[in-house]
N, C-alpha and C positions, 0 to 999 in steps of 0.2 A: 252125803246125799240124803240120808234119812232125815237129818235135822232140817234141811231146807224144805223137804216135802211136809214135815210136821208143821213148820212155821207157816207155810203157804196155806195148809188146811185150817190152821188156827186163825189166820188173817181172814180167810174167806168166811169162816163161820162167825167171827166177830162182826164182820161187815154185814152179814145177813141179819144177825140179831139186832144190831143198831138200827138198820133200816126198818125192820119190823116193829121195833118198839117206838120209833119215831112216828110211824104211820098209825099204829093202833094204841099207843099209850095214852093214858088219861092224866091230866095234871093233878098233882096232889095238893091237898089243903095244908095249911101251916100246921094244923094239929097232927095230921098224918106224918108230916115230915119230922116233927119233933119226936113223935113216938118211935119212928124208925131210927132216928138218930140215937135215942137212948138205948134201943136194942142193939144197934151196931156197936156202940161204945162198950157195952157189957160183953158182947161176943169178942171184940178185939182184946179186951182185958183178959178174958178167959184163954184166948189163944196165946197171948204173950206168956201168961203164967204156965200154960201147958208146955210151951216151948222151952221155958226156963227149967222146968222140972225134967223134961226129956234130955236137955243138954247136960244137966247135973248128974244124971244117973249113968 
């Protein structure tokens, strides 16, 4: 029962966040998108390496 209530709360919060960002979000320029893409790739790489280190120890 706890799992269902947690999933319902997560779904509702995700729905609210999506609706708010659609209403108040600003479009990004291509330069901003490329900058965020580079940052995201670095963060994903760091997380993968950290996961590998954690699983090996």
